[in-house]
C-alpha positions in Angstrom: 0.0 0.0 0.0 1.3 3.5 -0.9 2.1 6.1 1.7 -0.4 9.0 1.9 1.2 12.4 2.4 -1.1 15.2 3.5 1.2 18.1 3.0 -0.8 19.8 0.3 -4.1 19.4 2.2 -2.6 20.8 5.4 -1.1 23.7 3.5 -4.5 24.6 1.9 -6.1 24.5 5.4 -3.4 26.8 6.8 -3.7 29.3 3.9 -7.4 29.6 4.7 -6.5 30.6 8.2 -3.9 33.1 6.9 -6.5 34.8 4.8 -8.4 35.6 8.0 -5.4 37.3 9.7 -3.8 38.8 6.6 -4.3 42.3 8.0 -2.3 41.5 11.2 1.3 42.4 11.7 4.3 40.1 12.4 3.8 36.6 13.7 0.1 37.0 14.0 -0.2 36.7 10.2 2.7 34.2 9.6 2.8 31.4 12.3 0.0 28.8 12.2 -0.4 28.5 16.0 -0.4 32.2 16.5 -2.9 32.7 13.7 -5.4 30.3 15.3 -5.0 32.1 18.6 -5.5 35.5 17.0 -8.5 34.3 15.1 -10.2 33.1 18.4 -9.3 36.4 20.0 -10.7 38.4 17.1 -13.9 36.5 17.0 -14.4 36.9 20.7 -13.7 40.6 20.6 -16.2 41.0 17.7 -18.9 39.2 19.6 -18.3 41.3 22.7 -18.1 44.6 20.9 -21.3 44.1 19.0 -23.1 44.5 22.3 -20.7 47.1 23.6 -21.5 49.3 20.5 -25.2 49.4 21.5 -24.3 50.5 25.0 -21.8 53.2 23.8 -24.3 54.7 21.4 -27.0 54.9 24.0 -24.6 56.7 26.4 -23.7 59.1 23.5 -27.3 59.9 22.8 -27.9 60.5 26.5 -24.9 62.9 26.8 -26.0 64.8 23.7 -29.6 65.3 25.0 -28.2 66.3 28.4 -25.8 68.9 26.8 -28.7 70.5 24.8 -30.9 70.6 27.9 -28.1 72.3 29.9 -27.7 75.0 27.3 -31.4 75.9 27.6 -31.9 79.5 28.7 -35.6 79.0 29.7 -34.6 76.2 32.1 -37.6 74.1 31.2 -35.8 70.9 31.9 -32.3 71.0 33.2 -32.2 67.4 34.2 -32.2 64.6 31.6 -34.1 62.1 33.7 -37.0 64.5 34.2 -37.4 65.0 30.5 -37.3 61.3 29.7 -39.7 60.5 32.6 -42.2 63.1 31.3 -41.9 61.8 27.8 -42.9 58.3 28.9 -45.6 59.7 31.2 -47.2 61.6 28.4 -47.0 58.5 26.2 -44.8 60.1 23.5 -43.0 57.3 21.7 -39.7 58.9 21.1 -36.6 56.9 21.9 -33.3 58.4 22.9 -31.8 58.2 19.4 -34.6 60.3 17.9 -34.6 62.8 20.7 -30.8 63.2 20.3 -31.2 63.8 16.6 -34.0 66.4 17.3 -31.8 68.0 19.9 -28.8 68.3 17.5 -30.6 69.3 14.3 -33.5 71.3 15.7 -32.9 72.3 19.3 -35.9 74.6 19.4 -38.1 71.7 18.4 -37.0 69.8 21.4 -38.0 72.7 23.6 -41.4 73.0 21.9 -42.0 69.3 22.7 -40.9 69.9 26.3 -43.3 72.9 26.6 -46.2 70.7 25.3 -45.4 68.1 27.9 -45.4 70.7 30.7 -48.8 72.1 29.5 -50.4 68.6 29.8 
């Protein structure tokens, strides 16, 4: 029986791994064992950071709303939590992303919404 050599098959498998880490520098894109470790680490970071991104954007929207409210000269709402609480109490279905966009693009519109909430 002939001897089976797997060199070419193993090389194909390793080159597939190398394609994943081709953007890395140094040994992380050259050595097979390091490539597999880097791939696991990258996939883990990607999984973690998909959820982290949602958290970061929510905090960004909150800080933008809070900054616009703080600049208000009329001092209708000077606390972010009061504004959000009254939005929910008056059953206005505006999430933080939309409120932040309104605050940045049309600051006066946000204050008009706040005035309407106070009147109710």
